[in-house]
C-alpha positions as CSV (number, residue, x, y, z in Angstrom):
1,M,-17.3,14.2,-41.7
2,P,-16.7,17.3,-39.6
3,S,-19.0,20.3,-40.2
4,R,-17.7,23.5,-41.8
5,I,-17.7,26.2,-39.1
6,S,-18.2,29.7,-40.4
7,P,-15.5,32.2,-39.2
8,R,-16.5,34.7,-36.6
9,P,-18.4,37.5,-38.3
10,R,-17.1,41.0,-37.8
11,T,-19.0,44.2,-38.0
12,S,-18.1,46.0,-41.2
13,H,-19.3,49.0,-43.1
14,A,-21.3,46.6,-45.3
15,L,-23.5,45.8,-42.2
16,Y,-24.3,49.4,-41.5
17,P,-27.4,49.5,-43.6
18,F,-28.6,46.3,-41.9
19,L,-28.0,47.7,-38.5
20,L,-29.5,51.0,-39.4
21,A,-32.6,49.1,-40.7
22,L,-32.9,47.4,-37.4
23,L,-32.6,50.7,-35.6
24,A,-34.7,53.0,-37.9
25,P,-38.1,51.6,-37.0
26,L,-37.2,51.3,-33.3
27,P,-39.6,54.1,-32.1
28,A,-42.6,52.6,-33.8
29,A,-41.7,49.0,-32.7
30,A,-40.8,50.1,-29.2
31,Q,-44.2,51.4,-28.3
32,G,-44.3,48.5,-25.7
33,V,-40.7,49.2,-24.5
34,D,-40.1,51.8,-21.9
35,A,-37.8,54.7,-22.5
36,R,-34.9,53.4,-20.3
37,V,-34.8,50.1,-22.3
38,E,-35.0,52.0,-25.6
39,A,-32.0,54.1,-24.6
40,M,-30.0,50.9,-23.8
41,L,-30.9,49.4,-27.2
42,R,-29.7,52.6,-28.9
43,E,-26.4,52.5,-27.0
44,G,-25.9,48.9,-27.9
45,I,-26.5,49.5,-31.6
46,A,-24.1,52.4,-31.5
47,H,-21.5,50.1,-30.1
48,R,-22.2,47.6,-32.8
49,V,-21.7,50.2,-35.5
50,A,-18.4,51.2,-33.9
51,G,-17.3,47.5,-33.9
52,R,-17.4,47.2,-30.1
53,D,-19.3,43.9,-30.0
54,E,-18.6,43.0,-26.3
55,A,-19.7,46.4,-25.2
56,A,-22.9,46.0,-27.3
57,I,-23.6,42.7,-25.7
58,E,-23.3,44.3,-22.2
59,R,-25.9,46.9,-23.1
60,F,-28.2,44.5,-24.8
61,E,-28.0,42.1,-21.8
62,A,-29.0,45.0,-19.5
63,A,-31.9,45.8,-21.7
64,Y,-33.0,42.1,-21.9
65,Q,-32.8,41.8,-18.1
66,A,-34.9,45.0,-17.7
67,Q,-37.6,43.8,-20.1
68,R,-37.7,40.5,-21.9
69,A,-39.2,41.2,-25.3
70,P,-38.6,39.9,-28.9
71,I,-36.6,43.1,-29.7
72,T,-34.2,42.8,-26.7
73,A,-33.7,39.1,-27.3
74,G,-33.2,39.6,-31.1
75,Q,-30.7,42.5,-30.6
76,L,-28.8,40.4,-28.0
77,A,-28.7,37.4,-30.4
78,L,-27.3,39.5,-33.2
79,A,-24.6,40.9,-31.0
80,C,-23.6,37.4,-29.7
81,Q,-23.5,36.2,-33.3
82,A,-21.1,39.0,-34.2
83,A,-18.9,38.0,-31.2
84,G,-18.9,34.3,-32.1
85,R,-20.8,33.3,-29.0
86,W,-22.9,30.8,-31.0
87,V,-24.8,29.0,-28.3
88,E,-26.0,32.2,-26.7
89,A,-26.9,33.6,-30.2
90,D,-28.9,30.4,-30.9
91,R,-30.8,30.7,-27.6
92,Y,-31.8,34.3,-27.9
93,M,-32.5,34.1,-31.6
94,R,-34.9,31.2,-31.1
95,E,-36.6,33.2,-28.3
96,A,-37.1,36.2,-30.6
97,L,-38.4,34.1,-33.6
98,A,-40.8,32.3,-31.2
99,A,-42.9,35.5,-31.4
100,P,-43.7,35.7,-35.2
101,D,-46.6,38.2,-34.6
102,D,-44.4,40.8,-32.9
103,D,-44.2,43.9,-35.1
104,W,-40.4,44.2,-34.8
105,V,-39.9,40.5,-35.7
106,R,-42.3,40.8,-38.7
107,R,-40.5,43.9,-40.1
108,H,-37.1,42.2,-39.9
109,R,-38.0,38.5,-40.3
110,R,-35.9,38.1,-43.4
111,E,-32.7,39.6,-41.8
112,L,-33.3,37.5,-38.6
113,D,-33.7,34.3,-40.6
114,E,-30.5,34.9,-42.6
115,A,-28.6,35.6,-39.3
116,Y,-30.1,32.5,-37.7
117,A,-29.0,30.3,-40.7
118,V,-25.4,31.3,-39.9
119,V,-25.9,30.5,-36.3
120,R,-27.4,27.0,-37.0
121,R,-24.3,26.1,-39.0
122,N,-22.2,26.7,-35.9
123,V,-24.4,25.0,-33.3
124,G,-25.2,21.3,-33.0
125,E,-27.1,19.1,-30.6
126,L,-25.7,16.4,-28.2
127,E,-27.9,13.6,-26.9
128,L,-26.5,11.5,-24.0
129,R,-28.0,8.0,-23.7
130,G,-27.7,5.8,-20.7
131,G,-25.8,6.4,-17.5
132,P,-27.2,6.4,-13.9
133,D,-30.0,8.8,-13.0
134,G,-28.7,11.9,-11.2
135,A,-25.2,11.9,-12.8
136,S,-23.9,15.4,-13.3
137,V,-22.9,16.5,-16.8
138,R,-20.2,19.1,-17.5
139,V,-19.3,20.4,-20.9
140,E,-16.0,22.4,-21.2
141,G,-16.0,22.7,-17.4
142,A,-19.5,24.1,-17.1
143,E,-22.3,22.1,-15.5
144,V,-25.2,21.7,-17.9
145,G,-27.6,19.4,-16.1
146,T,-28.1,15.8,-14.8
147,L,-29.0,12.6,-16.4
148,P,-31.5,11.9,-17.9
149,L,-31.4,15.2,-19.7
150,A,-34.8,16.7,-20.6
151,A,-33.6,17.6,-24.1
152,P,-30.5,17.4,-26.2
153,L,-27.7,19.9,-25.3
154,R,-27.2,22.7,-27.8
155,L,-23.4,23.2,-28.1
156,R,-21.0,25.0,-30.4
157,A,-19.8,23.0,-33.3
158,G,-16.4,21.4,-33.0
159,A,-14.7,19.2,-30.4
160,V,-15.9,19.5,-26.8
161,T,-15.0,17.7,-23.6
162,V,-17.8,16.0,-21.7
163,V,-17.4,14.8,-18.2
164,V,-20.1,12.7,-16.4
165,R,-19.8,12.0,-12.6
166,A,-22.0,9.9,-10.3
167,E,-21.6,8.7,-6.8
168,G,-20.3,5.1,-6.7
169,Y,-19.0,5.3,-10.3
170,L,-15.7,6.1,-11.9
171,P,-15.8,9.5,-13.7
172,L,-16.3,9.4,-17.5
173,T,-14.4,11.8,-19.7
174,R,-15.0,11.9,-23.4
175,Q,-14.0,14.1,-26.4
176,V,-17.1,14.5,-28.6
177,T,-17.2,16.2,-32.0
178,I,-20.4,18.3,-32.4
179,L,-21.5,18.8,-36.1
180,G,-23.2,22.1,-36.9
181,G,-26.9,21.8,-37.6
182,E,-26.9,18.0,-36.7
183,L,-27.8,15.8,-33.7
184,T,-25.0,13.7,-32.2
185,R,-25.9,10.8,-30.0
186,E,-23.4,9.6,-27.4
187,P,-23.8,6.5,-25.2
188,V,-22.9,6.8,-21.5
189,A,-21.6,3.6,-19.9
190,M,-20.1,4.2,-16.5
191,T,-18.1,1.7,-14.5
192,A,-19.1,1.1,-10.9
193,I,-16.4,1.5,-8.3
194,P,-15.6,-2.0,-6.9
195,R,-16.4,-2.4,-3.3
196,E,-14.2,-4.4,-0.9
197,P,-16.0,-7.6,0.3
198,A,-17.0,-7.5,4.0
199,P,-14.7,-9.6,6.2
200,A,-16.0,-13.0,7.0
201,P,-17.2,-13.4,10.6
202,P,-14.8,-15.3,12.9
203,P,-15.8,-19.0,13.5
204,P,-17.6,-19.6,16.7
205,T,-15.4,-20.4,19.7
206,V,-16.0,-23.9,21.1
207,A,-14.8,-24.5,24.6
208,P,-12.5,-27.6,24.8
209,V,-14.0,-30.6,26.5
210,A,-11.7,-32.1,29.1
211,P,-11.3,-35.9,28.7
212,P,-12.7,-38.0,31.6
213,V,-10.1,-38.7,34.3
214,V,-9.6,-42.5,34.8
215,A,-7.9,-43.6,37.9
216,T,-5.1,-46.1,37.1
217,P,-3.0,-47.9,39.7
218,I,0.6,-46.8,40.0
219,V,3.0,-49.6,39.7
220,A,6.6,-48.9,40.3
221,P,8.6,-50.1,37.2
222,P,11.5,-52.4,37.7
223,R,14.7,-50.6,38.1
224,A,17.8,-51.9,36.5
225,G,20.8,-51.5,38.7
226,F,24.5,-51.8,38.1
227,R,26.5,-52.4,41.3
228,I,30.2,-51.7,41.2
229,P,32.2,-53.7,43.8
230,T,34.1,-51.9,46.5
231,A,37.4,-53.4,45.2
232,S,36.9,-51.7,41.9
233,W,36.4,-48.3,43.6
234,V,39.5,-48.8,45.7
235,L,41.7,-49.9,42.8
236,G,40.4,-47.1,40.7
237,G,41.0,-44.5,43.3
238,V,44.6,-45.7,43.9
239,G,45.2,-45.8,40.2
240,V,44.1,-42.2,39.8
241,A,46.3,-41.1,42.7
242,L,49.3,-42.8,41.1
243,L,48.6,-41.1,37.7
244,A,48.4,-37.8,39.5
245,G,51.7,-38.5,41.3
246,G,53.3,-39.4,37.9
247,A,52.1,-36.0,36.5
248,V,53.6,-34.2,39.5
249,S,56.9,-36.0,39.0
250,I,57.0,-35.0,35.4
251,G,56.5,-31.4,36.5
252,L,59.3,-31.6,39.1
253,R,61.7,-33.2,36.5
254,E,61.0,-30.4,34.0
255,A,61.7,-27.8,36.7
256,S,65.0,-29.5,37.7
257,A,66.0,-29.7,34.1
258,S,65.3,-26.0,33.6
259,R,67.5,-25.1,36.7
260,F,70.3,-27.4,35.4
261,N,70.3,-25.9,31.9
262,G,70.1,-22.4,33.3
263,N,73.2,-22.9,35.5
264,P,76.4,-22.0,33.6
265,D,78.4,-24.2,35.9
266,C,76.4,-27.3,34.9
267,R,77.5,-29.5,31.9
268,P,75.7,-32.4,30.3
269,D,76.8,-35.9,31.3
270,D,78.2,-36.8,27.9
271,A,80.5,-33.7,28.2
272,V,81.6,-33.9,31.8
273,A,81.5,-36.8,34.2
274,R,78.9,-36.5,37.0
275,E,81.7,-36.6,39.7
276,A,83.3,-33.5,38.0
277,Q,80.0,-31.5,38.4
278,T,79.4,-29.2,41.2
279,S,77.4,-30.4,44.1
280,E,74.5,-28.2,43.0
281,C,74.6,-29.7,39.5
282,R,74.8,-33.2,40.8
283,G,71.8,-32.6,43.0
284,E,69.8,-31.5,39.9
285,L,70.8,-34.5,38.0
286,E,69.8,-36.9,40.8
287,T,66.5,-35.1,41.2
288,G,65.9,-35.6,37.5
289,D,66.7,-39.3,37.8
290,W,64.4,-39.7,40.8
291,T,61.5,-37.8,39.4
292,S,61.7,-39.7,36.1
293,A,61.6,-43.0,37.8
294,T,58.7,-41.9,40.0
295,A,56.8,-40.7,37.0
296,I,57.3,-44.0,35.2
297,A,56.2,-45.9,38.2
298,G,53.2,-43.7,38.8
299,F,51.9,-43.9,35.3
300,A,52.5,-47.7,35.0
301,G,51.0,-48.5,38.4
302,G,48.0,-46.2,38.0
303,A,47.2,-47.6,34.6
304,A,47.5,-51.2,35.8
305,L,45.3,-50.6,38.9
306,M,42.6,-48.8,37.0
307,G,42.5,-51.6,34.4
308,V,42.0,-54.1,37.1
309,G,39.3,-52.1,38.7
310,V,37.4,-51.8,35.4
311,L,37.8,-55.5,34.8
312,L,36.3,-56.3,38.2
313,A,33.4,-54.0,37.5
314,A,32.7,-55.6,34.1
315,L,32.6,-59.2,35.4
316,P,29.3,-61.0,34.7
317,G,26.8,-61.2,37.5
318,R,27.2,-57.6,38.6
319,R,24.2,-56.3,36.7
320,E,20.8,-57.0,38.3
321,E,17.3,-55.8,38.4
322,T,16.1,-54.3,41.6
323,R,12.4,-53.9,42.5
324,R,10.7,-52.2,45.3
325,A,9.0,-54.8,47.4
326,W,7.8,-55.3,50.9
327,G,6.6,-58.3,53.0
328,C,5.9,-59.5,56.4
329,A,6.7,-62.8,58.1
330,P,5.6,-64.3,61.5
331,T,8.1,-64.4,64.3
332,L,8.1,-65.7,67.9
333,G,7.1,-62.3,69.2
334,G,4.7,-61.4,66.5
335,A,5.5,-60.4,62.9
336,T,8.5,-58.7,61.1
337,C,8.0,-56.5,58.0
338,A,10.8,-55.4,55.6
339,V,11.0,-53.2,52.5
340,T,13.6,-53.6,49.7
341,F,14.6,-51.1,47.0
């Protein structure tokens, strides 16, 4: 259940008797305070009466820095309380009340206790448990210490932002509700940053071992041969020549027919008798007849000769295996050696 936070107190005319009561005995209580500090305190109280709390805090802080005494700490605590600066008011008020035998504190103990009761309702404690040693702790952006904390943090009541950072860990940010006058315990469990595994060392390099060289005898394999008879080559060559001649004759016939058809004086045989054609036209017709006959003869003869040549080459007994061999034989004059492939 959230604590009830008292609204920020404001200086009003109702507080004047209280302030004047704190001020009235100042000369007697300030016997241990030098004149310069006493003047600062009077200026600060004058600002309080006028409602200028921040200006009063400035003068009381100067007096506190000049001389740390229960009266300077107490006046600064009261000014911080009026300005709603609860944590500072708590710190300085506890410092002032830590000297119960001080004359100024004894004279105003009741007023100081009442003021501190209001401060306690607006200040709570936060205890952080766990976390890596040395982790920095920040509250509302201000660094307040490192883990482990020597004592719980005294913070203003309400929601605060706590950030914990440590090397090698992910930052931890948490919203914590501080209850006035109570102790809040908060566990700190940080997550370590995962580290990339080291690359595995490469496997050792092993030099390849060459296999032993074994000498083997080289034996020439038998070579299959296919011997084409000379007659097949001759017949094939003549056949190719005749086919080429037939192709040339076809070309000549087409050229003659083009010239005949392109001549206006020439007429087809079925329209005009050959004897009635001009000499030029008759010559083209004769050329066509001759080239046609030559082409037919060339194609027919070439095909026939090539067929015979192929038939001779395909006859059984022409395929044989040949093998390299050599040998020597005695002769009348000595010896004769021969090599075959």
